[in-house]
Each structure stands twice: as C-alpha cells, then as structure tokens.
PASEBA-1860 file (N, C-alpha, C; in nm, 3 decimals):
! residues 131
1> LLAKYGDA> -10.300/8.221/-2.522/-10.212/8.119/-2.513/-10.147/8.130/-2.618 ~ -10.147/8.145/-2.772/-10.005/8.151/-2.864/-9.930/8.211/-2.814 ~ -9.937/8.332/-2.770/-9.853/8.447/-2.744/-9.785/8.385/-2.645 ~ -9.750/8.340/-2.530/-9.660/8.246/-2.413/-9.616/8.130/-2.459 ~ -9.733/8.011/-2.539/-9.721/7.884/-2.551/-9.721/7.829/-2.697 ~ -9.687/7.922/-2.768/-9.693/7.881/-2.902/-9.647/7.734/-2.981 ~ -9.545/7.714/-2.869/-9.470/7.560/-2.988/-9.542/7.435/-2.943 ~ -9.650/7.511/-2.789/-9.718/7.385/-2.742/-9.861/7.351/-2.797
9> IDFVSIQF> -9.876/7.485/-2.914/-10.066/7.441/-2.932/-10.069/7.452/-3.059 ~ -10.101/7.271/-3.120/-10.087/7.235/-3.225/-10.183/7.323/-3.332 ~ -10.321/7.356/-3.290/-10.366/7.421/-3.388/-10.480/7.533/-3.314 ~ -10.520/7.618/-3.427/-10.580/7.787/-3.355/-10.712/7.772/-3.472 ~ -10.809/7.747/-3.403/-10.955/7.736/-3.491/-11.007/7.866/-3.500 ~ -11.019/7.962/-3.599/-11.068/8.067/-3.673/-11.265/8.019/-3.690 ~ -11.345/8.074/-3.535/-11.404/8.020/-3.575/-11.527/8.080/-3.654 ~ -11.552/8.097/-3.790/-11.591/8.170/-3.883/-11.757/8.184/-3.840
17> YESYSRAA> -11.839/8.034/-3.799/-11.986/8.056/-3.728/-12.012/8.111/-3.588 ~ -11.942/8.156/-3.552/-11.961/8.284/-3.427/-12.097/8.394/-3.487 ~ -12.167/8.422/-3.402/-12.258/8.542/-3.401/-12.249/8.652/-3.446 ~ -12.273/8.712/-3.566/-12.246/8.782/-3.611/-12.098/8.856/-3.656 ~ -12.017/8.722/-3.714/-11.869/8.748/-3.730/-11.882/8.817/-3.827 ~ -11.773/8.863/-3.845/-11.695/8.935/-3.968/-11.777/8.865/-4.096 ~ -11.706/8.741/-4.086/-11.751/8.688/-4.208/-11.862/8.691/-4.257 ~ -11.955/8.642/-4.162/-12.123/8.652/-4.216/-12.151/8.812/-4.243
25> MNIYHDGV> -12.100/8.884/-4.201/-12.139/9.035/-4.261/-12.064/9.041/-4.390 ~ -11.955/9.035/-4.434/-11.885/8.990/-4.528/-11.975/8.895/-4.680 ~ -12.030/8.804/-4.591/-12.072/8.678/-4.740/-12.226/8.714/-4.712 ~ -12.305/8.810/-4.618/-12.442/8.724/-4.605/-12.453/8.918/-4.658 ~ -12.412/9.003/-4.634/-12.449/9.159/-4.606/-12.399/9.215/-4.753 ~ -12.266/9.171/-4.767/-12.147/9.256/-4.850/-12.187/9.177/-5.013 ~ -12.199/9.016/-5.024/-12.203/8.959/-5.119/-12.090/8.888/-5.177 ~ -12.012/8.867/-5.098/-11.908/8.810/-5.105/-11.852/8.638/-5.121
33> PPEIYLQR> -11.832/8.602/-5.199/-11.865/8.422/-5.195/-11.779/8.403/-5.117 ~ -11.854/8.322/-5.066/-11.745/8.237/-4.915/-11.665/8.198/-4.970 ~ -11.635/8.114/-5.088/-11.497/8.065/-5.140/-11.357/8.205/-5.164 ~ -11.431/8.340/-5.203/-11.347/8.405/-5.221/-11.315/8.494/-5.094 ~ -11.428/8.490/-4.964/-11.406/8.506/-4.810/-11.262/8.468/-4.821 ~ -11.283/8.358/-4.793/-11.176/8.215/-4.723/-11.038/8.242/-4.793 ~ -11.037/8.228/-4.899/-10.947/8.276/-4.958/-10.858/8.425/-4.944 ~ -10.964/8.547/-4.907/-10.910/8.641/-4.895/-10.874/8.642/-4.754
41> YVRDLVEE> -10.903/8.554/-4.635/-10.866/8.576/-4.533/-10.711/8.500/-4.526 ~ -10.683/8.371/-4.606/-10.528/8.334/-4.568/-10.468/8.424/-4.664 ~ -10.442/8.487/-4.717/-10.395/8.581/-4.833/-10.361/8.710/-4.740 ~ -10.458/8.769/-4.666/-10.424/8.917/-4.572/-10.395/8.792/-4.480 ~ -10.396/8.736/-4.414/-10.311/8.689/-4.303/-10.194/8.668/-4.338 ~ -10.181/8.626/-4.468/-9.982/8.616/-4.514/-9.959/8.724/-4.600 ~ -10.012/8.770/-4.653/-9.932/8.907/-4.696/-9.938/9.032/-4.659 ~ -10.076/9.087/-4.558/-10.099/9.205/-4.536/-10.003/9.180/-4.347
49> TGGSFAVH> -10.035/9.073/-4.313/-9.992/9.089/-4.149/-9.871/9.013/-4.170 ~ -9.823/8.972/-4.253/-9.696/8.872/-4.193/-9.677/8.742/-4.165 ~ -9.851/8.678/-4.146/-9.892/8.560/-4.059/-9.928/8.624/-3.908 ~ -9.961/8.723/-3.845/-9.940/8.721/-3.772/-10.061/8.807/-3.749 ~ -10.112/8.862/-3.593/-10.234/8.944/-3.536/-10.119/9.015/-3.402 ~ -10.138/9.177/-3.447/-10.142/9.258/-3.324/-10.225/9.217/-3.202 ~ -10.139/9.204/-3.077/-10.254/9.204/-2.961/-10.177/9.293/-2.871 ~ -10.299/9.383/-2.803/-10.250/9.481/-2.676/-10.288/9.399/-2.580
57> FQDDEAMG> -10.160/9.331/-2.518/-10.160/9.257/-2.415/-10.154/9.354/-2.325 ~ -10.122/9.495/-2.296/-10.069/9.564/-2.223/-10.191/9.625/-2.181 ~ -10.346/9.660/-2.256/-10.487/9.687/-2.226/-10.488/9.625/-2.049 ~ -10.482/9.514/-2.064/-10.536/9.397/-1.936/-10.368/9.367/-1.887 ~ -10.298/9.468/-1.753/-10.230/9.412/-1.707/-10.194/9.320/-1.639 ~ -10.270/9.285/-1.580/-10.278/9.138/-1.518/-10.244/9.013/-1.635 ~ -10.246/9.042/-1.776/-10.179/8.957/-1.846/-10.037/8.934/-1.856 ~ -9.970/9.044/-1.802/-9.797/9.053/-1.793/-9.739/9.024/-1.915
65> LPNQRVPL> -9.780/9.058/-2.035/-9.723/9.033/-2.125/-9.710/9.184/-2.198 ~ -9.634/9.189/-2.327/-9.588/9.352/-2.362/-9.687/9.315/-2.515 ~ -9.768/9.433/-2.534/-9.812/9.428/-2.695/-9.700/9.369/-2.796 ~ -9.757/9.280/-2.840/-9.680/9.207/-2.912/-9.749/9.195/-3.083 ~ -9.690/9.097/-3.171/-9.743/9.050/-3.298/-9.722/8.937/-3.277 ~ -9.858/8.851/-3.243/-9.869/8.716/-3.215/-9.843/8.667/-3.378 ~ -9.801/8.529/-3.359/-9.769/8.439/-3.482/-9.911/8.355/-3.545 ~ -9.928/8.339/-3.620/-10.026/8.233/-3.677/-10.030/8.185/-3.771
73> PLSKLVWG> -9.902/8.096/-3.814/-9.827/7.993/-3.917/-9.946/7.886/-3.990 ~ -9.950/7.929/-4.081/-10.093/7.846/-4.134/-10.030/7.703/-4.155 ~ -9.965/7.670/-4.077/-9.949/7.497/-4.032/-10.022/7.528/-3.916 ~ -10.079/7.631/-3.823/-10.146/7.603/-3.726/-10.316/7.658/-3.741 ~ -10.346/7.711/-3.867/-10.451/7.725/-3.918/-10.570/7.684/-3.917 ~ -10.638/7.628/-3.832/-10.839/7.549/-3.913/-10.895/7.645/-3.907 ~ -10.988/7.587/-4.027/-11.131/7.686/-4.038/-11.207/7.624/-3.967 ~ -11.292/7.697/-3.900/-11.432/7.684/-3.844/-11.538/7.687/-3.868
81> FANGWALD> -11.625/7.620/-3.895/-11.706/7.624/-3.968/-11.866/7.577/-3.873 ~ -12.018/7.553/-3.949/-12.139/7.538/-3.868/-12.166/7.449/-3.964 ~ -12.212/7.360/-3.910/-12.292/7.264/-3.989/-12.493/7.299/-4.000 ~ -12.560/7.189/-4.022/-12.678/7.270/-4.070/-12.775/7.288/-4.004 ~ -12.771/7.350/-3.830/-12.787/7.440/-3.737/-12.789/7.597/-3.784 ~ -12.683/7.650/-3.865/-12.661/7.805/-3.866/-12.783/7.805/-3.999 ~ -12.866/7.751/-4.061/-12.934/7.738/-4.141/-13.048/7.819/-4.119 ~ -13.069/7.726/-3.929/-13.181/7.810/-3.884/-13.177/7.923/-3.796
89> TEDKALYV> -13.057/8.030/-3.831/-13.063/8.151/-3.755/-13.047/8.244/-3.865 ~ -13.100/8.248/-3.948/-13.124/8.353/-4.100/-12.948/8.393/-4.106 ~ -12.947/8.481/-4.110/-12.800/8.586/-4.100/-12.714/8.623/-3.965 ~ -12.703/8.480/-3.869/-12.706/8.542/-3.709/-12.486/8.470/-3.717 ~ -12.529/8.309/-3.771/-12.453/8.208/-3.790/-12.428/8.227/-3.888 ~ -12.315/8.160/-3.945/-12.232/8.152/-4.092/-12.306/8.006/-4.109 ~ -12.337/7.972/-4.234/-12.293/7.859/-4.337/-12.230/7.872/-4.458 ~ -12.178/7.795/-4.456/-12.083/7.804/-4.590/-12.068/7.628/-4.633
97> SPKAIESA> -12.071/7.618/-4.749/-12.135/7.499/-4.820/-11.943/7.385/-4.814 ~ -11.951/7.291/-4.798/-11.854/7.188/-4.830/-11.811/7.247/-4.987 ~ -11.883/7.227/-5.066/-11.815/7.310/-5.230/-11.797/7.432/-5.241 ~ -11.810/7.569/-5.149/-11.742/7.634/-5.142/-11.610/7.619/-5.049 ~ -11.615/7.570/-4.964/-11.489/7.556/-4.880/-11.406/7.478/-4.919 ~ -11.465/7.368/-5.012/-11.331/7.302/-5.092/-11.248/7.373/-5.197 ~ -11.374/7.447/-5.232/-11.318/7.553/-5.407/-11.210/7.649/-5.312 ~ -11.232/7.707/-5.201/-11.145/7.789/-5.139/-11.027/7.706/-5.102
105> YVALSNAG> -11.025/7.566/-5.092/-10.886/7.510/-5.007/-10.801/7.514/-5.116 ~ -10.877/7.470/-5.277/-10.784/7.398/-5.343/-10.714/7.469/-5.435 ~ -10.787/7.639/-5.402/-10.723/7.707/-5.468/-10.598/7.799/-5.435 ~ -10.611/7.794/-5.249/-10.514/7.812/-5.181/-10.381/7.714/-5.126 ~ -10.437/7.563/-5.179/-10.325/7.459/-5.202/-10.250/7.507/-5.323 ~ -10.328/7.526/-5.440/-10.249/7.539/-5.537/-10.157/7.659/-5.570 ~ -10.169/7.716/-5.442/-10.113/7.879/-5.437/-9.993/7.852/-5.337 ~ -9.960/7.749/-5.259/-9.908/7.705/-5.186/-9.918/7.784/-5.048
113> IPPRGFMF> -10.104/7.830/-4.994/-10.088/7.846/-4.898/-10.196/7.824/-4.819 ~ -10.231/7.632/-4.848/-10.328/7.589/-4.801/-10.341/7.609/-4.629 ~ -10.458/7.634/-4.547/-10.496/7.637/-4.403/-10.425/7.457/-4.371 ~ -10.436/7.462/-4.271/-10.389/7.272/-4.180/-10.495/7.246/-4.216 ~ -10.587/7.280/-4.193/-10.717/7.200/-4.214/-10.859/7.243/-4.142 ~ -10.958/7.211/-4.120/-11.122/7.225/-4.087/-11.187/7.202/-3.981 ~ -11.238/7.217/-3.875/-11.351/7.164/-3.786/-11.476/7.243/-3.798 ~ -11.588/7.154/-3.701/-11.739/7.188/-3.717/-11.791/7.202/-3.639
121> WVLGEEGK> -11.893/7.292/-3.647/-11.914/7.307/-3.438/-12.081/7.276/-3.514 ~ -12.167/7.228/-3.435/-12.152/7.118/-3.368/-12.161/6.981/-3.364 ~ -12.094/6.831/-3.283/-12.147/6.734/-3.354/-12.274/6.650/-3.322 ~ -12.360/6.773/-3.241/-12.489/6.719/-3.169/-12.581/6.734/-3.311 ~ -12.556/6.817/-3.410/-12.596/6.874/-3.503/-12.648/6.809/-3.613 ~ -12.511/6.714/-3.632/-12.453/6.681/-3.753/-12.582/6.613/-3.836 ~ -12.594/6.642/-3.959/-12.735/6.557/-4.001/-12.808/6.631/-4.046 ~ -12.823/6.768/-3.940/-12.950/6.879/-3.978/-12.935/6.902/-4.092
129> HDI> -13.115/6.912/-4.154/-13.084/6.974/-4.278/-13.037/6.879/-4.378 ~ -12.974/6.774/-4.302/-12.883/6.685/-4.443/-12.764/6.718/-4.478 ~ -12.731/6.760/-4.355/-12.597/6.858/-4.347/-12.514/6.778/-4.285
END
C-alpha cells in the first residue's frame, strides 16, 4: 500500500510485539537493551537504507508493481508495542517498558531523527499486570 498510495497513508506501524519478531530475538536472546535496539532500528533505517525498504513485488506477478525501494519517512513511522499481555508469552512476544521506549525516543529526538509516535496492542488487555 505504501508503494502505491504513499501520499494517502498517514502512518506505518512497525509491530515489534509480533510473535518471534526480530526485535524479540535481538533483545531476549542476543541481550541487546531495548532502548539500544530501538535506536539502532531508526538509525539503520535512516543511515543504512536511506529511509526505505527493498521490496520484490515481481515475486508476485499479481501485484503489478516493479521491484523497488519503498520509502518510509520517519514522519510516518510509528513504533508498535505490546502492553502487559506480552509478559505471559515468555519470549514469544516482546514487551518493552515505557521507560526504555522513552529513553530511545529522547535519544532519537536529541539526534533529530525521532519516529512519529507509538501504538500499543491491545486495548482489551490495558491494565494487565498493572501495565
């Protein structure tokens, strides 16, 4: 959608909480502090990929789009996190504390490269484990 209708898309949420995510692997198994992982994610997006992702649309001819780099400007980047329910999943779903999120955001803001904002999944679990 972003490749075809980018101007009409307000934000893109990167769902760090998804089961067995790359973020969970880095944080839970490789021992990367969450605030460092989040900063690296944004810095890599900006510095390593030029703010875009390579997408091989031609792998699915039904898409009708050429392979291309799809831009994801920071003004559209929203970090997606789990609330308390993730604590019940052992290392399947990633939980990042608000303090770690704030630390990463402040560091990126100070560097002039903050994401647009945050989202949490799922409202029905709000307050679980007092989170």
